[in-house]
C-alpha positions in Angstrom: 17.6 -17.9 83.3 17.6 -18.5 87.1 17.6 -15.2 89.0 18.9 -14.1 92.4 15.8 -13.9 94.4 17.1 -11.6 97.1 15.1 -8.5 97.9 17.4 -5.5 97.5 17.1 -3.1 100.4 18.8 0.2 99.7 19.5 1.2 103.3 21.1 -2.1 104.2 22.3 -4.0 101.1 24.2 -7.2 101.8 27.8 -7.0 100.4 30.1 -9.9 100.6 33.8 -9.5 100.8 35.2 -11.8 98.1 38.7 -13.2 97.6 39.5 -13.7 94.0 41.3 -17.0 94.6 38.9 -19.9 94.7 35.8 -17.7 94.4 32.7 -19.5 93.1 29.5 -17.7 92.1 26.1 -19.4 92.4 23.1 -19.0 90.2 25.0 -19.1 86.9 23.6 -20.8 83.8 24.0 -24.5 83.4 26.0 -24.8 80.1 29.7 -25.7 80.5 32.0 -22.7 80.8 33.2 -21.2 77.5 35.7 -18.5 76.5 34.3 -15.0 76.3 35.6 -11.7 75.0 36.0 -10.1 78.4 37.9 -11.7 81.3 38.4 -10.5 84.8 36.7 -8.7 87.6 35.4 -5.2 88.0 35.1 -3.6 91.4 32.0 -1.9 92.7 32.4 0.5 95.6 29.2 -0.9 97.0 28.7 -4.6 96.0 32.3 -5.7 95.5 33.7 -7.9 92.7 31.8 -8.2 89.4 32.9 -11.1 87.3 32.7 -10.7 83.5 33.5 -14.3 82.6 33.0 -17.8 84.0 36.6 -18.4 83.1 37.7 -16.3 86.0 37.1 -19.2 88.3 36.5 -22.2 86.0 38.3 -24.4 83.5 36.8 -24.2 80.0 34.1 -26.9 79.5 33.4 -27.4 83.1 31.1 -25.6 85.6 28.5 -23.2 84.2 28.6 -20.6 81.5 28.2 -16.9 81.6 30.3 -14.0 80.3 30.3 -10.8 78.2 31.2 -10.9 74.5 31.8 -8.2 71.9 30.6 -8.9 68.3 32.3 -7.8 65.1 30.0 -4.8 64.9 31.0 -3.7 68.4 27.7 -4.8 70.2 28.2 -6.2 73.7 26.1 -9.2 74.7 25.9 -11.8 77.5 26.1 -11.4 81.3 28.3 -10.4 84.2 27.8 -11.7 87.7 27.9 -10.4 91.2 27.1 -12.4 94.3 25.0 -9.6 95.9 22.9 -8.5 92.9 23.0 -11.4 90.5 23.2 -11.1 86.8 24.0 -7.9 84.9 22.7 -8.3 81.4 24.0 -6.8 78.2 21.1 -8.2 76.1 18.4 -5.7 75.1 16.0 -8.5 74.6 16.2 -9.0 78.4 16.8 -5.5 79.8 14.0 -3.6 78.0 14.7 0.0 76.8 17.3 2.1 78.6 16.6 5.6 79.9 15.7 8.3 77.4 19.3 9.6 77.1 20.5 6.3 75.7 23.4 7.2 73.3 22.4 4.5 70.9 20.5 5.6 67.8 17.7 3.1 68.1 16.1 0.6 70.5 18.1 -2.4 69.1 21.4 -1.8 71.0 22.6 -1.8 74.5 26.3 -1.3 75.4 28.6 -1.3 72.4 32.2 -0.6 71.5 32.7 2.5 69.4 36.3 3.0 68.5 38.1 2.5 71.8 35.1 3.5 74.1 32.3 1.4 75.4 29.0 3.4 75.3 25.5 2.6 76.2 23.9 0.6 79.0 23.7 -2.8 80.8 21.3 -3.7 83.6 21.2 -5.6 86.8 18.0 -7.6 86.0 17.3 -8.3 89.7 16.1 -4.7 89.8 13.3 -5.1 87.4 10.0 -7.1 87.3 11.1 -10.3 85.6 8.6 -12.6 83.8 11.0 -15.5 83.5 12.4 -14.4 80.1 12.9 -10.6 80.3 12.3 -7.4 82.2 8.8 -6.2 81.8 9.5 -2.6 82.8 12.3 0.0 82.3 12.0 1.3 85.8 12.5 -0.2 89.2 10.9 -3.6 90.0 8.4 -4.1 92.8 11.1 -5.7 95.0 14.0 -3.3 94.1 13.2 -0.5 96.6 13.2 2.2 93.8 16.4 1.0 92.1 16.1 0.4 88.4 19.4 -1.5 87.9 20.7 0.5 84.9 24.5 0.9 84.5 25.9 3.4 82.0 29.4 3.0 80.5 30.0 6.4 79.0 28.9 8.9 81.6 31.0 10.4 84.4 29.8 10.1 87.9 28.4 13.6 88.4 29.9 13.6 91.9 33.4 12.6 90.8 34.9 14.2 87.7 37.8 11.7 87.7 35.5 8.8 86.7 35.3 9.4 83.0 33.8 6.3 81.3 35.1 3.0 80.0 37.5 2.4 77.2 39.6 -0.5 75.7 43.3 0.3 75.4 46.1 -1.1 73.3 48.3 -2.8 75.9 51.6 -1.3 76.9 52.0 -4.2 79.3 50.0 -7.0 77.7 48.0 -9.2 80.0 48.2 -12.6 78.4 48.0 -10.9 75.0 44.8 -9.1 75.9 43.6 -5.4 75.9 43.1 -3.8 79.3 39.9 -1.9 80.1 40.2 1.3 82.1 37.8 3.8 83.6 34.5 3.5 85.3 30.9 2.5 84.7 28.3 4.2 86.8 24.9 3.2 88.3 23.2 6.5 89.3 22.0 7.6 92.6 18.6 6.5 93.8 17.9 9.7 95.7 19.8 13.0 96.3 21.4 11.5 99.4 22.0 7.9 98.3 24.9 6.7 96.2 22.9 3.8 94.6 23.1 0.1 95.0 26.2 -0.4 92.7 27.6 3.1 92.5 30.8 3.4 90.4 32.4 0.3 88.9 36.2 0.3 88.3 37.4 -1.6 85.3 41.0 -1.5 86.5 41.9 -1.0 90.1 45.5 -0.3 89.2 44.3 3.2 88.3 43.1 3.8 91.8 45.8 2.1 93.9 43.4 -0.7 94.8 44.0 -4.4 94.4 45.6 -5.0 91.0 43.7 -8.3 90.7 40.5 -6.5 90.1 40.7 -5.6 86.4 38.9 -6.5 83.2 40.7 -7.3 79.9 39.4 -8.0 76.4 40.5 -10.4 73.7 39.8 -7.8 71.0 41.2 -4.3 70.8 39.6 -1.0 69.8 37.2 -1.2 66.8 38.2 1.5 64.4 35.2 2.5 62.5 35.5 2.4 58.7 34.2 5.5 57.1 32.7 5.4 53.6 34.9 7.1 51.0 33.5 10.1 49.1 33.8 10.0 45.3 34.5 13.4 43.6 36.2 14.6 40.5 36.5 17.8 38.4 36.6 18.3 34.7 39.6 20.0 33.2 39.4 21.3 29.6 42.8 23.0 29.7 43.9 20.1 27.4 41.1 20.8 25.0 42.6 21.9 21.7 41.3 24.0 18.8 43.2 22.5 15.9 46.8 23.1 14.7 48.6 26.3 14.1 50.1 26.6 10.6 53.5 25.4 11.8 51.9 22.1 12.8 51.7 22.6 16.6 48.6 22.0 18.6 47.1 25.1 19.9 44.8 25.6 23.0 41.4 27.1 22.5 41.5 30.9 22.6 37.8 30.8 23.2 37.3 27.9 25.6 33.9 26.4 26.3 32.0 28.0 29.1 31.7 24.7 31.0 34.9 22.9 32.2 33.1 19.6 31.2 32.8 20.7 27.6 35.5 20.2 24.9 35.9 20.0 21.1 36.2 16.8 19.1 39.2 18.0 17.0 42.2 15.7 16.7 44.2 15.4 19.8 41.7 17.3 21.8 40.6 15.7 25.1 39.0 16.3 28.5 41.0 15.4 31.6 39.4 14.6 34.9 41.0 15.1 38.2 40.1 12.6 40.9 39.3 14.6 44.0 37.9 11.7 46.0 38.5 11.6 49.8 38.2 9.2 52.6 37.7 10.3 56.3 40.1 7.5 57.1 42.8 9.0 54.9 43.7 8.9 51.2 45.8 5.8 51.7 42.6 3.9 52.6 41.2 4.3 49.0 41.9 1.0 47.1 40.2 1.4 43.8 38.8 4.1 41.5 36.1 2.8 39.1 35.3 5.0 36.1 32.2 4.4 34.0 31.4 6.0 30.6 28.0 6.2 29.0 27.0 7.7 25.7 26.7 9.1 23.2 23.3 10.5 24.4 22.5 11.5 27.9 19.8 8.9 28.0 22.3 6.1 27.6 22.7 3.9 30.7 26.0 3.4 32.4 27.5 0.0 31.7 27.3 -2.7 34.3 31.1 -3.0 34.5 33.6 -0.2 34.7 35.5 0.9 31.6 38.7 1.3 33.6 39.9 0.2 36.9 42.8 2.0 38.5 44.2 1.8 42.0 44.2 4.7 44.4 43.6 8.3 43.3 43.8 7.8 39.6 43.2 10.3 36.7 41.1 9.8 33.6 40.6 11.3 30.2 38.0 11.2 27.3 38.6 11.8 23.6 35.3 11.5 21.9 33.4 12.4 18.7 30.8 15.1 18.8 28.0 14.3 21.2 26.8 14.1 24.8 28.2 11.6 27.2 28.2 10.8 30.9 31.0 9.9 33.3 30.7 8.3 36.7 33.2 7.6 39.4 32.9 5.2 42.3 35.7 4.6 44.8 36.2 1.7 47.1 38.3 1.6 50.3 40.6 -1.2 51.5 37.7 -2.7 53.6 35.4 -2.9 50.6 33.3 0.1 51.5 31.9 1.7 48.3 31.2 5.4 47.9 28.1 6.9 46.5 28.6 7.5 42.7 29.6 10.9 41.4 28.5 11.6 37.8 28.5 14.5 35.5 27.3 15.2 31.9 30.1 15.6 29.4 29.8 17.4 26.0 32.0 17.3 23.0 31.3 20.1 20.5 32.1 19.9 16.8 35.5 21.3 16.1 36.9 22.6 12.8 37.3 20.0 10.2 39.5 21.2 7.3 38.9 19.5 3.9 38.8 20.3 0.2 37.9 18.7 -3.1 39.8 18.7 -6.4 38.6 18.8 -10.0 40.1 18.7 -13.5 37.3 20.9 -15.0 35.7 22.8 -12.1 32.4 20.8 -12.7 33.0 17.2 -11.7 34.1 17.0 -8.1 33.5 13.4 -7.6 37.0 12.1 -8.0 39.2 12.3 -4.9 42.3 14.4 -5.1 44.7 11.5 -4.9 43.1 9.9 -7.9 43.2 13.0 -10.2 45.9 13.0 -12.9 46.5 16.3 -14.5 49.0 17.2 -17.1 51.6 19.8 -16.3 50.5 23.2 -17.6 46.7 22.4 -17.3 44.4 24.2 -14.9 43.3 22.4 -11.8 40.4 23.4 -9.5 40.2 23.3 -5.7 37.1 23.8 -3.5 37.0 24.4 0.2 34.5 22.0 1.9 35.7 22.6 5.5 33.2 22.4 8.4 33.6 25.3 10.9 33.5 24.6 14.6 30.4 25.4 16.7 30.5 27.7 19.7 29.7 26.7 23.3 26.2 27.9 22.6 25.9 25.5 19.6 26.1 28.3 17.0 27.9 27.2 13.9 30.9 29.3 13.0 32.0 30.5 9.6 35.2 30.2 7.7 36.9 33.5 8.5 40.0 33.1 6.3 41.8 30.5 4.2 45.1 30.2 2.3 45.8 27.8 -0.6 49.5 26.9 -0.8 51.7 25.0 -3.2 54.3 22.5 -2.2 56.9 25.2 -1.9 54.6 27.4 0.3 53.6 29.8 -2.5 50.1 31.1 -1.8 47.5 31.2 -4.6 43.7 31.7 -4.9 43.3 35.0 -3.0 41.6 33.2 -0.1 38.5 32.3 -2.1 36.5 29.2 -1.4 37.2 28.0 -4.9 40.7 28.5 -6.4 42.6 27.5 -9.5 46.2 27.1 -10.3 48.3 25.8 -13.1 49.5 22.2 -12.6 53.2 21.9 -12.2 55.6 19.7 -10.3 55.2 22.3 -7.4 51.4 21.5 -7.2 51.9 17.8 -6.5 51.0 18.7 -2.9 48.4 21.3 -2.1 47.7 22.6 1.5 44.6 24.5 2.7 45.0 26.5 5.9 41.8 27.7 7.5 40.7 29.9 10.4 37.0 30.0 11.5 35.1 32.7 13.4 35.6 30.8 16.7 39.3 31.2 16.0 39.9 27.5 15.5 42.8 26.9 13.1 43.7 23.9 11.0 45.2 22.8 7.7 45.1 19.8 5.4 47.5 18.7 2.7 46.5 16.4 -0.2 48.6 15.0 -3.0 47.9 15.2 -6.8 49.3 13.2 -9.7 50.9 15.7 -12.0 51.9 14.3 -15.4 55.1 16.0 -16.6 55.4 17.2 -20.2 58.1 15.6 -22.3 61.5 17.2 -21.9 63.6 17.6 -25.0 67.3 17.6 -24.8 69.7 18.2 -27.7 72.4 15.6 -28.1 75.7 16.2 -29.8 76.3 14.4 -33.1 78.0 11.0 -32.9 81.5 10.8 -34.3 
């Protein structure tokens, strides 16, 4: 890069009055002029017009190239130009590290667009010691008379509270479809009595009543930061059931598990999960909710693909057999930003399982009830083989009460675990209703084959 070689004298800096029409800056790079993100002139109270693009005075592809660009991540790069001080660089590789109160989080960035505000620093590189490629110092160069050339874009001039930084605005009166910059950049004082070489730089003189021609516009608008969504969900075991009541209706658990992420594996008993995910940019920014199941066994890995994919704030449920499981949620916003995963351990306890065996002699219980054939009037045996539920502390319950019932609802057996009755057409269906010590209730009905005895009917004599 070819530099302006003028020695800058603070007490008597040379400032040229510039007319926008037909102005031509010297000492610009030799490549043909290209389009750049910024276009137009800022106005320094001390050094006059500052051009942010070679297109201000040249046709694309002619002349020489310089200008300031804004990348997709908001970082500014390139060069502005002033006839009195030369290049103002937005490239950290050239400017060296800004002062210690640089708002950037590391040494890799200079000025950048954050939302609608430009923050950070640029530097007039004629103020530093230049080695032909970059500044070799952060402070003033040997020919700069104490001026370090740093220009800050997000700090008010301490002597003028009206000058409040630089921002890019959505155009209310578009300038060739571009976004106007407003506000002020500031190059600090050199001493307590001096206003500095550049002083304040207006980005839009229409704000100050000055020449309207002095303004800067951008081909891109404010960059709205995309915040990462936050995955969160809660277990809800209010839908966890503890069997059927004896009228056949599902009943909620009277003694619910201690953890909301614990349920029973009884029929029609399930855990529900409420998606509580949020996005700093608003719930409407959440595009997908990815649910992953793993198990049984907490050591089981999550699958590589989600078990269900639902748009937006979706809900989920699990209906599992006894065991330990894991559930994970990841949400993704409309720009593809993915949340950190939220996962919890899920437990399904053993519920009450009602069952019974049948026998024709009270000894052999190997034949299923549906395959037993018993003659009407014979004795038939029934044995309760139900499995009680376990408590939330994994203590096995006991059968607290049972009732054996015929097809017509008649109770027999006195609640014993083994009961007998006389086979009849009313015993073709037997129901066992059980309550365990965890207050789980259930019943089961099984059919028997009852062989009816011959029925004699007297017929009148034939005539």
